[in-house]
A tleap script that builds the chain and sets N, CA, C and O, in Angstrom:
source leaprc.protein.ff14SB
mol = sequence {
  NMET ASN ASN SER MET THR ASN PHE SER ASP
  ASN LYS ASP SER ASN ASN TYR HIE ALA LYS
  ASN ASN VAL PRO ARG SER TYR ILE SER PRO
  THR ILE ILE VAL GLY PRO ASP TYR TYR MET
  GLY ILE GLY SER PRO GLY GLY ASN LYS ILE
  PRO THR ILE LEU ASN GLU VAL ILE ILE ASP
  TYR LEU ARG GLY ASN GLY SER LEU GLN ASP
  SER ILE TYR LYS PRO ARG PHE TYR ASN ASP
  GLY ASN THR VAL HIE PHE GLU LYS GLY MET
  ASN LYS LYS TYR LEU ASP ILE LEU GLN ASN
  GLN GLY TYR ASN ILE LYS GLU GLU LYS ASP
  ASN PRO ASN PHE GLY SER VAL GLN ALA GLY
  ILE TYR HIE ILE LYS ASN LYS LYS THR GLU
  ILE ALA ASN ASP VAL GLY THR CARG
}
set mol.1.N position { 114.043 87.480 98.223 }
set mol.1.CA position { 113.367 87.468 96.917 }
set mol.1.C position { 112.737 88.829 96.665 }
set mol.1.O position { 112.723 89.296 95.526 }
set mol.2.N position { 112.237 89.448 97.659 }
set mol.2.CA position { 111.749 90.815 97.486 }
set mol.2.C position { 111.819 91.627 98.792 }
set mol.2.O position { 111.910 91.060 99.881 }
set mol.3.N position { 111.777 92.939 98.664 }
set mol.3.CA position { 111.836 93.820 99.787 }
set mol.3.C position { 110.434 94.302 100.056 }
set mol.3.O position { 110.074 95.432 99.727 }
set mol.4.N position { 109.632 93.421 100.668 }
set mol.4.CA position { 108.227 93.782 100.939 }
set mol.4.C position { 108.086 94.834 102.063 }
set mol.4.O position { 106.981 95.324 102.293 }
set mol.5.N position { 109.147 95.179 102.745 }
set mol.5.CA position { 109.077 96.242 103.753 }
set mol.5.C position { 108.719 97.584 103.034 }
set mol.5.O position { 108.096 98.444 103.656 }
set mol.6.N position { 109.088 97.773 101.774 }
set mol.6.CA position { 108.730 98.958 101.040 }
set mol.6.C position { 107.271 99.031 100.714 }
set mol.6.O position { 106.808 100.056 100.213 }
set mol.7.N position { 106.525 97.983 100.978 }
set mol.7.CA position { 105.046 97.959 100.765 }
set mol.7.C position { 104.227 98.658 101.823 }
set mol.7.O position { 103.028 98.884 101.659 }
set mol.8.N position { 104.888 98.996 102.905 }
set mol.8.CA position { 104.143 99.706 103.971 }
set mol.8.C position { 103.633 101.087 103.390 }
set mol.8.O position { 104.246 101.753 102.556 }
set mol.9.N position { 102.476 101.397 103.930 }
set mol.9.CA position { 101.865 102.711 103.452 }
set mol.9.C position { 101.521 103.726 104.633 }
set mol.9.O position { 101.345 103.315 105.780 }
set mol.10.N position { 101.445 104.917 104.329 }
set mol.10.CA position { 101.122 105.909 105.352 }
set mol.10.C position { 99.658 106.150 105.339 }
set mol.10.O position { 99.155 106.926 106.152 }
set mol.11.N position { 98.914 105.486 104.408 }
set mol.11.CA position { 97.497 105.666 104.277 }
set mol.11.C position { 96.829 104.691 105.300 }
set mol.11.O position { 97.015 103.476 105.230 }
set mol.12.N position { 96.031 105.285 106.268 }
set mol.12.CA position { 95.423 104.568 107.324 }
set mol.12.C position { 94.388 103.545 106.855 }
set mol.12.O position { 94.035 102.607 107.570 }
set mol.13.N position { 93.895 103.774 105.566 }
set mol.13.CA position { 92.830 102.872 105.026 }
set mol.13.C position { 93.445 101.736 104.293 }
set mol.13.O position { 92.729 100.830 103.866 }
set mol.14.N position { 94.773 101.733 104.117 }
set mol.14.CA position { 95.483 100.703 103.350 }
set mol.14.C position { 95.651 99.461 104.236 }
set mol.14.O position { 95.837 99.578 105.447 }
set mol.15.N position { 95.586 98.318 103.646 }
set mol.15.CA position { 95.924 97.067 104.353 }
set mol.15.C position { 97.417 96.965 104.725 }
set mol.15.O position { 97.801 96.175 105.588 }
set mol.16.N position { 98.238 97.774 104.059 }
set mol.16.CA position { 99.655 97.878 104.324 }
set mol.16.C position { 100.035 99.017 105.244 }
set mol.16.O position { 101.213 99.363 105.333 }
set mol.17.N position { 99.073 99.608 105.929 }
set mol.17.CA position { 99.433 100.681 106.899 }
set mol.17.C position { 100.335 100.138 107.851 }
set mol.17.O position { 100.121 99.049 108.385 }
set mol.18.N position { 101.428 100.905 108.115 }
set mol.18.CA position { 102.458 100.537 109.072 }
set mol.18.C position { 101.952 100.660 110.493 }
set mol.18.O position { 101.640 101.747 110.979 }
set mol.19.N position { 101.881 99.479 111.159 }
set mol.19.CA position { 101.406 99.436 112.613 }
set mol.19.C position { 102.076 98.280 113.267 }
set mol.19.O position { 102.593 97.375 112.613 }
set mol.20.N position { 102.061 98.322 114.605 }
set mol.20.CA position { 102.737 97.255 115.342 }
set mol.20.C position { 102.193 95.891 114.942 }
set mol.20.O position { 100.985 95.728 114.766 }
set mol.21.N position { 103.055 94.940 114.802 }
set mol.21.CA position { 102.771 93.595 114.423 }
set mol.21.C position { 102.085 93.368 113.039 }
set mol.21.O position { 101.572 92.282 112.769 }
set mol.22.N position { 102.087 94.392 112.191 }
set mol.22.CA position { 101.580 94.329 110.885 }
set mol.22.C position { 102.588 93.835 109.898 }
set mol.22.O position { 103.712 94.335 109.906 }
set mol.23.N position { 102.285 92.926 109.077 }
set mol.23.CA position { 103.148 92.410 108.006 }
set mol.23.C position { 102.617 92.915 106.627 }
set mol.23.O position { 101.435 92.706 106.352 }
set mol.24.N position { 103.365 93.516 105.817 }
set mol.24.CA position { 102.851 94.072 104.603 }
set mol.24.C position { 102.499 92.905 103.654 }
set mol.24.O position { 103.145 91.859 103.586 }
set mol.25.N position { 101.424 93.198 102.944 }
set mol.25.CA position { 101.012 92.179 101.905 }
set mol.25.C position { 101.986 92.237 100.737 }
set mol.25.O position { 102.567 93.301 100.521 }
set mol.26.N position { 102.203 91.202 99.987 }
set mol.26.CA position { 103.087 91.149 98.891 }
set mol.26.C position { 102.501 90.132 97.913 }
set mol.26.O position { 102.122 89.027 98.301 }
set mol.27.N position { 102.435 90.510 96.685 }
set mol.27.CA position { 101.967 89.583 95.642 }
set mol.27.C position { 103.142 88.796 95.020 }
set mol.27.O position { 102.921 87.886 94.221 }
set mol.28.N position { 104.365 89.140 95.380 }
set mol.28.CA position { 105.545 88.536 94.671 }
set mol.28.C position { 105.781 87.147 95.239 }
set mol.28.O position { 106.183 86.966 96.389 }
set mol.29.N position { 105.525 86.223 94.419 }
set mol.29.CA position { 105.745 84.867 94.797 }
set mol.29.C position { 105.710 83.994 93.574 }
set mol.29.O position { 104.733 84.093 92.832 }
set mol.30.N position { 106.701 83.126 93.279 }
set mol.30.CA position { 106.673 82.234 92.143 }
set mol.30.C position { 105.554 81.182 92.416 }
set mol.30.O position { 105.223 80.912 93.571 }
set mol.31.N position { 104.996 80.613 91.363 }
set mol.31.CA position { 104.003 79.566 91.454 }
set mol.31.C position { 104.619 78.271 91.047 }
set mol.31.O position { 105.342 78.193 90.054 }
set mol.32.N position { 104.326 77.218 91.837 }
set mol.32.CA position { 104.749 75.922 91.529 }
set mol.32.C position { 103.619 75.076 91.312 }
set mol.32.O position { 102.746 75.060 92.180 }
set mol.33.N position { 103.491 74.323 90.218 }
set mol.33.CA position { 102.355 73.503 89.860 }
set mol.33.C position { 102.865 72.104 89.682 }
set mol.33.O position { 103.821 71.880 88.939 }
set mol.34.N position { 102.239 71.143 90.357 }
set mol.34.CA position { 102.657 69.736 90.254 }
set mol.34.C position { 101.488 69.016 89.515 }
set mol.34.O position { 100.397 68.858 90.062 }
set mol.35.N position { 101.752 68.597 88.281 }
set mol.35.CA position { 100.711 67.912 87.550 }
set mol.35.C position { 101.005 66.371 87.508 }
set mol.35.O position { 102.004 65.899 88.052 }
set mol.36.N position { 100.112 65.638 86.855 }
set mol.36.CA position { 100.273 64.223 86.868 }
set mol.36.C position { 101.560 63.776 86.104 }
set mol.36.O position { 102.104 62.705 86.371 }
set mol.37.N position { 102.002 64.573 85.205 }
set mol.37.CA position { 103.241 64.152 84.401 }
set mol.37.C position { 104.214 65.296 84.192 }
set mol.37.O position { 105.035 65.248 83.277 }
set mol.38.N position { 104.133 66.366 85.059 }
set mol.38.CA position { 105.005 67.496 84.908 }
set mol.38.C position { 105.142 68.293 86.179 }
set mol.38.O position { 104.283 68.208 87.057 }
set mol.39.N position { 106.167 69.042 86.294 }
set mol.39.CA position { 106.377 70.090 87.340 }
set mol.39.C position { 106.514 71.416 86.661 }
set mol.39.O position { 107.236 71.492 85.667 }
set mol.40.N position { 105.896 72.442 87.102 }
set mol.40.CA position { 105.973 73.751 86.478 }
set mol.40.C position { 106.326 74.778 87.520 }
set mol.40.O position { 105.763 74.787 88.614 }
set mol.41.N position { 107.267 75.652 87.178 }
set mol.41.CA position { 107.577 76.772 87.996 }
set mol.41.C position { 107.384 78.013 87.116 }
set mol.41.O position { 107.847 78.036 85.976 }
set mol.42.N position { 106.709 79.037 87.630 }
set mol.42.CA position { 106.428 80.233 86.797 }
set mol.42.C position { 106.299 81.469 87.687 }
set mol.42.O position { 105.774 81.377 88.796 }
set mol.43.N position { 106.761 82.595 87.226 }
set mol.43.CA position { 106.662 83.786 87.887 }
set mol.43.C position { 106.799 85.000 87.102 }
set mol.43.O position { 107.153 84.907 85.927 }
set mol.44.N position { 106.542 86.183 87.653 }
set mol.44.CA position { 106.616 87.397 86.935 }
set mol.44.C position { 106.707 88.583 87.825 }
set mol.44.O position { 106.155 88.508 88.922 }
set mol.45.N position { 107.362 89.715 87.477 }
set mol.45.CA position { 107.118 90.942 88.253 }
set mol.45.C position { 105.744 91.509 87.845 }
set mol.45.O position { 105.155 91.098 86.845 }
set mol.46.N position { 105.278 92.422 88.615 }
set mol.46.CA position { 104.104 93.120 88.275 }
set mol.46.C position { 103.109 93.433 89.403 }
set mol.46.O position { 101.945 93.782 89.204 }
set mol.47.N position { 103.689 93.273 90.627 }
set mol.47.CA position { 102.880 93.671 91.779 }
set mol.47.C position { 101.463 93.011 91.890 }
set mol.47.O position { 101.333 91.792 91.784 }
set mol.48.N position { 100.468 93.807 92.094 }
set mol.48.CA position { 99.120 93.165 92.217 }
set mol.48.C position { 98.526 92.622 90.905 }
set mol.48.O position { 97.452 92.021 90.909 }
set mol.49.N position { 99.245 92.843 89.767 }
set mol.49.CA position { 98.828 92.290 88.496 }
set mol.49.C position { 99.359 90.846 88.350 }
set mol.49.O position { 98.940 90.130 87.441 }
set mol.50.N position { 100.244 90.432 89.205 }
set mol.50.CA position { 100.900 89.077 89.004 }
set mol.50.C position { 99.876 87.964 88.971 }
set mol.50.O position { 100.015 87.102 88.103 }
set mol.51.N position { 98.830 87.880 89.843 }
set mol.51.CA position { 97.936 86.747 89.716 }
set mol.51.C position { 97.185 86.648 88.384 }
set mol.51.O position { 96.929 85.554 87.880 }
set mol.52.N position { 96.825 87.863 87.803 }
set mol.52.CA position { 96.173 87.883 86.520 }
set mol.52.C position { 97.127 87.462 85.415 }
set mol.52.O position { 96.783 86.645 84.561 }
set mol.53.N position { 98.356 88.042 85.440 }
set mol.53.CA position { 99.367 87.720 84.455 }
set mol.53.C position { 99.606 86.195 84.374 }
set mol.53.O position { 99.550 85.599 83.298 }
set mol.54.N position { 99.881 85.567 85.580 }
set mol.54.CA position { 100.205 84.193 85.630 }
set mol.54.C position { 99.057 83.346 85.261 }
set mol.54.O position { 99.262 82.365 84.546 }
set mol.55.N position { 97.818 83.636 85.694 }
set mol.55.CA position { 96.655 82.784 85.423 }
set mol.55.C position { 96.414 82.707 83.903 }
set mol.55.O position { 96.097 81.643 83.370 }
set mol.56.N position { 96.578 83.914 83.183 }
set mol.56.CA position { 96.318 83.873 81.739 }
set mol.56.C position { 97.269 82.904 81.148 }
set mol.56.O position { 96.819 82.064 80.368 }
set mol.57.N position { 98.576 82.924 81.439 }
set mol.57.CA position { 99.506 82.001 80.777 }
set mol.57.C position { 99.330 80.595 81.270 }
set mol.57.O position { 99.422 79.675 80.457 }
set mol.58.N position { 99.087 80.355 82.521 }
set mol.58.CA position { 98.951 78.943 82.942 }
set mol.58.C position { 97.668 78.323 82.345 }
set mol.58.O position { 97.717 77.193 81.860 }
set mol.59.N position { 96.584 78.996 82.368 }
set mol.59.CA position { 95.377 78.415 81.898 }
set mol.59.C position { 95.500 78.117 80.336 }
set mol.59.O position { 95.072 77.071 79.848 }
set mol.60.N position { 96.094 79.079 79.620 }
set mol.60.CA position { 96.264 78.815 78.161 }
set mol.60.C position { 97.088 77.649 77.900 }
set mol.60.O position { 96.781 76.864 77.003 }
set mol.61.N position { 98.195 77.474 78.685 }
set mol.61.CA position { 99.056 76.327 78.462 }
set mol.61.C position { 98.438 75.023 78.855 }
set mol.61.O position { 98.582 74.040 78.128 }
set mol.62.N position { 97.774 74.967 79.939 }
set mol.62.CA position { 97.194 73.752 80.463 }
set mol.62.C position { 96.015 73.304 79.581 }
set mol.62.O position { 95.663 72.125 79.547 }
set mol.63.N position { 95.436 74.240 78.894 }
set mol.63.CA position { 94.320 73.918 77.905 }
set mol.63.C position { 94.869 73.287 76.662 }
set mol.63.O position { 94.107 72.807 75.823 }
set mol.64.N position { 96.235 73.275 76.514 }
set mol.64.CA position { 96.780 72.687 75.347 }
set mol.64.C position { 96.829 73.543 74.158 }
set mol.64.O position { 96.798 73.041 73.034 }
set mol.65.N position { 96.912 74.919 74.359 }
set mol.65.CA position { 96.829 75.835 73.243 }
set mol.65.C position { 98.185 76.168 72.690 }
set mol.65.O position { 98.385 77.293 72.232 }
set mol.66.N position { 99.132 75.252 72.706 }
set mol.66.CA position { 100.481 75.438 72.210 }
set mol.66.C position { 101.516 75.230 73.204 }
set mol.66.O position { 101.259 74.710 74.290 }
set mol.67.N position { 102.743 75.637 72.855 }
set mol.67.CA position { 103.896 75.461 73.714 }
set mol.67.C position { 103.852 76.457 74.867 }
set mol.67.O position { 103.105 77.434 74.821 }
set mol.68.N position { 104.616 76.220 75.853 }
set mol.68.CA position { 104.780 77.266 76.964 }
set mol.68.C position { 105.151 78.607 76.387 }
set mol.68.O position { 104.596 79.633 76.782 }
set mol.69.N position { 106.070 78.613 75.472 }
set mol.69.CA position { 106.488 79.911 74.871 }
set mol.69.C position { 105.297 80.588 74.088 }
set mol.69.O position { 105.132 81.807 74.118 }
set mol.70.N position { 104.518 79.774 73.420 }
set mol.70.CA position { 103.334 80.335 72.731 }
set mol.70.C position { 102.412 80.978 73.749 }
set mol.70.O position { 101.920 82.082 73.512 }
set mol.71.N position { 102.164 80.327 74.868 }
set mol.71.CA position { 101.214 80.837 75.887 }
set mol.71.C position { 101.754 82.107 76.468 }
set mol.71.O position { 100.982 83.021 76.758 }
set mol.72.N position { 103.101 82.208 76.660 }
set mol.72.CA position { 103.689 83.434 77.254 }
set mol.72.C position { 103.613 84.586 76.237 }
set mol.72.O position { 103.411 85.739 76.618 }
set mol.73.N position { 103.772 84.276 74.968 }
set mol.73.CA position { 103.729 85.388 74.003 }
set mol.73.C position { 102.402 85.950 73.733 }
set mol.73.O position { 102.307 87.057 73.202 }
set mol.74.N position { 101.352 85.251 74.067 }
set mol.74.CA position { 99.951 85.706 73.738 }
set mol.74.C position { 99.639 87.082 74.411 }
set mol.74.O position { 100.134 87.387 75.496 }
set mol.75.N position { 98.824 87.868 73.737 }
set mol.75.CA position { 98.454 89.194 74.386 }
set mol.75.C position { 97.810 88.997 75.689 }
set mol.75.O position { 97.186 87.961 75.915 }
set mol.76.N position { 97.932 89.977 76.599 }
set mol.76.CA position { 97.381 89.927 77.977 }
set mol.76.C position { 96.525 91.112 78.194 }
set mol.76.O position { 96.527 92.080 77.433 }
set mol.77.N position { 95.752 91.005 79.312 }
set mol.77.CA position { 94.883 92.071 79.726 }
set mol.77.C position { 94.839 92.115 81.159 }
set mol.77.O position { 95.139 91.107 81.798 }
set mol.78.N position { 94.461 93.287 81.792 }
set mol.78.CA position { 94.206 93.330 83.205 }
set mol.78.C position { 93.133 94.438 83.476 }
set mol.78.O position { 92.983 95.401 82.723 }
set mol.79.N position { 92.443 94.237 84.544 }
set mol.79.CA position { 91.388 95.147 84.934 }
set mol.79.C position { 91.861 96.129 85.953 }
set mol.79.O position { 92.428 95.721 86.967 }
set mol.80.N position { 91.662 97.386 85.744 }
set mol.80.CA position { 92.026 98.400 86.765 }
set mol.80.C position { 90.774 99.304 86.994 }
set mol.80.O position { 90.565 100.341 86.364 }
set mol.81.N position { 89.986 98.809 87.940 }
set mol.81.CA position { 88.728 99.548 88.168 }
set mol.81.C position { 87.740 99.279 87.100 }
set mol.81.O position { 87.369 98.132 86.850 }
set mol.82.N position { 87.298 100.352 86.449 }
set mol.82.CA position { 86.302 100.223 85.353 }
set mol.82.C position { 86.945 100.186 83.896 }
set mol.82.O position { 86.261 100.261 82.876 }
set mol.83.N position { 88.292 100.065 83.904 }
set mol.83.CA position { 88.980 99.991 82.657 }
set mol.83.C position { 89.729 98.721 82.495 }
set mol.83.O position { 90.427 98.269 83.402 }
set mol.84.N position { 89.585 98.130 81.313 }
set mol.84.CA position { 90.366 96.846 80.968 }
set mol.84.C position { 91.472 97.337 80.032 }
set mol.84.O position { 91.194 97.873 78.959 }
set mol.85.N position { 92.683 97.157 80.434 }
set mol.85.CA position { 93.879 97.476 79.657 }
set mol.85.C position { 94.274 96.200 78.931 }
set mol.85.O position { 94.316 95.121 79.523 }
set mol.86.N position { 94.565 96.337 77.625 }
set mol.86.CA position { 94.850 95.143 76.808 }
set mol.86.C position { 95.993 95.448 75.819 }
set mol.86.O position { 96.280 96.591 75.464 }
set mol.87.N position { 96.602 94.361 75.416 }
set mol.87.CA position { 97.702 94.462 74.420 }
set mol.87.C position { 97.120 94.197 73.013 }
set mol.87.O position { 96.108 93.514 72.853 }
set mol.88.N position { 97.795 94.758 72.022 }
set mol.88.CA position { 97.387 94.543 70.620 }
set mol.88.C position { 97.352 92.999 70.349 }
set mol.88.O position { 98.206 92.211 70.755 }
set mol.89.N position { 96.326 92.699 69.658 }
set mol.89.CA position { 96.113 91.292 69.288 }
set mol.89.C position { 95.040 90.557 70.048 }
set mol.89.O position { 94.753 89.392 69.770 }
set mol.90.N position { 94.436 91.251 71.028 }
set mol.90.CA position { 93.257 90.674 71.758 }
set mol.90.C position { 92.096 90.487 70.825 }
set mol.90.O position { 91.879 91.287 69.915 }
set mol.91.N position { 91.354 89.440 71.047 }
set mol.91.CA position { 90.215 89.145 70.248 }
set mol.91.C position { 89.093 90.247 70.383 }
set mol.91.O position { 88.594 90.512 71.476 }
set mol.92.N position { 88.724 90.873 69.213 }
set mol.92.CA position { 87.778 91.949 69.202 }
set mol.92.C position { 86.422 91.538 69.794 }
set mol.92.O position { 85.731 92.342 70.420 }
set mol.93.N position { 86.064 90.271 69.579 }
set mol.93.CA position { 84.792 89.780 70.111 }
set mol.93.C position { 84.704 89.899 71.647 }
set mol.93.O position { 83.656 90.232 72.201 }
set mol.94.N position { 85.801 89.627 72.293 }
set mol.94.CA position { 85.859 89.712 73.816 }
set mol.94.C position { 85.854 91.122 74.242 }
set mol.94.O position { 85.209 91.472 75.230 }
set mol.95.N position { 86.592 91.999 73.489 }
set mol.95.CA position { 86.695 93.444 73.856 }
set mol.95.C position { 85.258 94.051 73.761 }
set mol.95.O position { 84.848 94.854 74.599 }
set mol.96.N position { 84.505 93.621 72.685 }
set mol.96.CA position { 83.134 94.151 72.495 }
set mol.96.C position { 82.252 93.695 73.634 }
set mol.96.O position { 81.429 94.484 74.097 }
set mol.97.N position { 82.371 92.469 74.116 }
set mol.97.CA position { 81.598 92.025 75.223 }
set mol.97.C position { 81.847 92.891 76.458 }
set mol.97.O position { 80.915 93.325 77.134 }
set mol.98.N position { 83.146 93.131 76.734 }
set mol.98.CA position { 83.498 93.948 77.897 }
set mol.98.C position { 82.921 95.369 77.735 }
set mol.98.O position { 82.414 95.918 78.713 }
set mol.99.N position { 82.976 95.964 76.581 }
set mol.99.CA position { 82.368 97.290 76.392 }
set mol.99.C position { 80.885 97.282 76.613 }
set mol.99.O position { 80.342 98.201 77.227 }
set mol.100.N position { 80.174 96.197 76.092 }
set mol.100.CA position { 78.751 96.073 76.301 }
set mol.100.C position { 78.429 95.899 77.731 }
set mol.100.O position { 77.294 96.195 78.106 }
set mol.101.N position { 79.345 95.430 78.615 }
set mol.101.CA position { 79.081 95.347 80.052 }
set mol.101.C position { 79.437 96.544 80.747 }
set mol.101.O position { 79.346 96.564 81.975 }
set mol.102.N position { 79.857 97.607 80.069 }
set mol.102.CA position { 80.118 98.882 80.679 }
set mol.102.C position { 81.531 99.195 80.972 }
set mol.102.O position { 81.819 100.236 81.562 }
set mol.103.N position { 82.449 98.325 80.580 }
set mol.103.CA position { 83.889 98.558 80.860 }
set mol.103.C position { 84.450 99.522 79.799 }
set mol.103.O position { 84.028 99.506 78.642 }
set mol.104.N position { 85.401 100.355 80.218 }
set mol.104.CA position { 86.172 101.144 79.202 }
set mol.104.C position { 87.327 100.172 78.818 }
set mol.104.O position { 87.822 99.400 79.639 }
set mol.105.N position { 87.702 100.252 77.596 }
set mol.105.CA position { 88.863 99.440 77.171 }
set mol.105.C position { 89.915 100.327 76.574 }
set mol.105.O position { 89.616 101.316 75.905 }
set mol.106.N position { 91.155 99.962 76.824 }
set mol.106.CA position { 92.263 100.834 76.468 }
set mol.106.C position { 93.440 99.916 76.009 }
set mol.106.O position { 93.969 99.143 76.808 }
set mol.107.N position { 93.827 100.010 74.756 }
set mol.107.CA position { 94.998 99.345 74.274 }
set mol.107.C position { 96.302 100.000 74.766 }
set mol.107.O position { 96.485 101.216 74.725 }
set mol.108.N position { 97.169 99.134 75.220 }
set mol.108.CA position { 98.418 99.597 75.793 }
set mol.108.C position { 99.601 99.037 75.048 }
set mol.108.O position { 99.562 97.922 74.526 }
set mol.109.N position { 100.673 99.842 75.005 }
set mol.109.CA position { 101.984 99.379 74.324 }
set mol.109.C position { 103.055 99.688 75.418 }
set mol.109.O position { 103.013 100.691 76.131 }
set mol.110.N position { 103.983 98.760 75.474 }
set mol.110.CA position { 105.091 98.927 76.360 }
set mol.110.C position { 104.739 99.263 77.774 }
set mol.110.O position { 105.401 100.076 78.420 }
set mol.111.N position { 103.659 98.615 78.271 }
set mol.111.CA position { 103.193 98.816 79.646 }
set mol.111.C position { 103.759 97.715 80.549 }
set mol.111.O position { 103.501 96.529 80.344 }
set mol.112.N position { 104.518 98.128 81.530 }
set mol.112.CA position { 105.121 97.121 82.445 }
set mol.112.C position { 104.175 96.336 83.327 }
set mol.112.O position { 104.585 95.391 84.001 }
set mol.113.N position { 102.877 96.731 83.325 }
set mol.113.CA position { 101.896 96.009 84.050 }
set mol.113.C position { 101.516 94.670 83.423 }
set mol.113.O position { 100.816 93.875 84.050 }
set mol.114.N position { 101.977 94.403 82.166 }
set mol.114.CA position { 101.757 93.155 81.608 }
set mol.114.C position { 102.794 92.094 82.022 }
set mol.114.O position { 102.700 90.935 81.617 }
set mol.115.N position { 103.704 92.474 82.770 }
set mol.115.CA position { 104.676 91.584 83.380 }
set mol.115.C position { 105.798 91.154 82.461 }
set mol.115.O position { 105.946 91.674 81.355 }
set mol.116.N position { 106.572 90.222 82.917 }
set mol.116.CA position { 107.643 89.613 82.254 }
set mol.116.C position { 107.765 88.188 82.717 }
set mol.116.O position { 108.562 87.916 83.615 }
set mol.117.N position { 107.024 87.270 82.161 }
set mol.117.CA position { 106.876 85.958 82.658 }
set mol.117.C position { 108.124 85.139 82.298 }
set mol.117.O position { 108.648 85.220 81.187 }
set mol.118.N position { 108.569 84.361 83.265 }
set mol.118.CA position { 109.587 83.371 83.079 }
set mol.118.C position { 109.061 82.086 83.710 }
set mol.118.O position { 108.490 82.088 84.801 }
set mol.119.N position { 109.283 80.953 82.960 }
set mol.119.CA position { 108.694 79.699 83.357 }
set mol.119.C position { 109.457 78.558 82.917 }
set mol.119.O position { 110.148 78.645 81.902 }
set mol.120.N position { 109.388 77.414 83.643 }
set mol.120.CA position { 110.022 76.162 83.218 }
set mol.120.C position { 109.151 75.028 83.569 }
set mol.120.O position { 108.512 75.030 84.620 }
set mol.121.N position { 109.104 74.033 82.700 }
set mol.121.CA position { 108.388 72.796 83.018 }
set mol.121.C position { 109.309 71.573 82.825 }
set mol.121.O position { 110.026 71.454 81.831 }
set mol.122.N position { 109.256 70.712 83.777 }
set mol.122.CA position { 109.932 69.415 83.601 }
set mol.122.C position { 108.895 68.366 83.307 }
set mol.122.O position { 108.000 68.104 84.110 }
set mol.123.N position { 109.034 67.749 82.106 }
set mol.123.CA position { 108.081 66.646 81.721 }
set mol.123.C position { 108.621 65.287 82.205 }
set mol.123.O position { 109.647 64.794 81.738 }
set mol.124.N position { 107.867 64.701 83.179 }
set mol.124.CA position { 108.446 63.467 83.782 }
set mol.124.C position { 108.619 62.377 82.831 }
set mol.124.O position { 109.652 61.709 82.862 }
set mol.125.N position { 107.608 62.121 81.909 }
set mol.125.CA position { 107.618 60.946 81.001 }
set mol.125.C position { 108.841 60.943 80.118 }
set mol.125.O position { 109.541 59.931 80.071 }
set mol.126.N position { 109.147 62.058 79.390 }
set mol.126.CA position { 110.266 62.057 78.490 }
set mol.126.C position { 111.478 62.700 79.064 }
set mol.126.O position { 112.491 62.807 78.374 }
set mol.127.N position { 111.428 63.153 80.341 }
set mol.127.CA position { 112.608 63.732 81.073 }
set mol.127.C position { 113.169 64.884 80.332 }
set mol.127.O position { 114.384 65.067 80.261 }
set mol.128.N position { 112.233 65.717 79.740 }
set mol.128.CA position { 112.700 66.939 79.005 }
set mol.128.C position { 112.264 68.192 79.807 }
set mol.128.O position { 111.285 68.159 80.552 }
set mol.129.N position { 112.967 69.212 79.640 }
set mol.129.CA position { 112.652 70.515 80.256 }
set mol.129.C position { 112.343 71.556 79.238 }
set mol.129.O position { 113.064 71.717 78.253 }
set mol.130.N position { 111.290 72.252 79.464 }
set mol.130.CA position { 110.857 73.310 78.592 }
set mol.130.C position { 111.005 74.674 79.346 }
set mol.130.O position { 110.416 74.866 80.410 }
set mol.131.N position { 111.765 75.564 78.794 }
set mol.131.CA position { 111.994 76.845 79.420 }
set mol.131.C position { 111.467 77.988 78.425 }
set mol.131.O position { 111.703 77.971 77.217 }
set mol.132.N position { 110.774 78.920 79.034 }
set mol.132.CA position { 110.248 79.983 78.185 }
set mol.132.C position { 110.154 81.312 78.984 }
set mol.132.O position { 110.049 81.310 80.211 }
set mol.133.N position { 110.196 82.412 78.263 }
set mol.133.CA position { 110.113 83.729 78.822 }
set mol.133.C position { 109.734 84.811 77.825 }
set mol.133.O position { 109.762 84.589 76.614 }
set mol.134.N position { 109.401 85.907 78.305 }
set mol.134.CA position { 109.101 87.104 77.427 }
set mol.134.C position { 109.952 88.330 77.784 }
set mol.134.O position { 109.582 89.473 77.517 }
set mol.135.N position { 111.080 88.050 78.384 }
set mol.135.CA position { 111.919 89.055 78.842 }
set mol.135.C position { 112.302 89.988 77.656 }
set mol.135.O position { 112.849 89.506 76.664 }
set mol.136.N position { 112.039 91.245 77.739 }
set mol.136.CA position { 112.352 92.219 76.698 }
set mol.136.C position { 111.475 92.190 75.433 }
set mol.136.O position { 111.795 92.846 74.442 }
set mol.137.N position { 110.418 91.462 75.472 }
set mol.137.CA position { 109.547 91.375 74.234 }
set mol.137.C position { 108.312 92.149 74.316 }
set mol.137.O position { 107.676 92.367 73.285 }
set mol.138.N position { 107.899 92.603 75.497 }
set mol.138.CA position { 106.639 93.272 75.650 }
set mol.138.C position { 106.765 94.791 75.446 }
set mol.138.O position { 105.772 95.512 75.543 }
savepdb mol mol.pdb
quit
């Protein structure tokens, strides 16, 4: 599924420093969620941004804020140190809160760090499958 051997680093301070018996860390892993009436599989490229990317989509969907496709299409953000990078369409109220807390904010366009989510849900009760993605739309 991925070539995590390329994650090794020459930096001695890195958790991925190449050393005997060391296994490099990798964030690449699909997520499987088993709910009371559904099974969900979801994943995205994006390295260390993957947990943030997937959590945004999963939480939005499980809160009932629309279809799986709606949740995937919503604007995303990620934190990189003291800067919050966000996509056009983010709620200005939340961006103002972040700025007031001392974060720099930066709108991004065509940034691969926002991932490319692909997901599927099998609804047990009606035996229907919902497939969604944002491949090529960000």
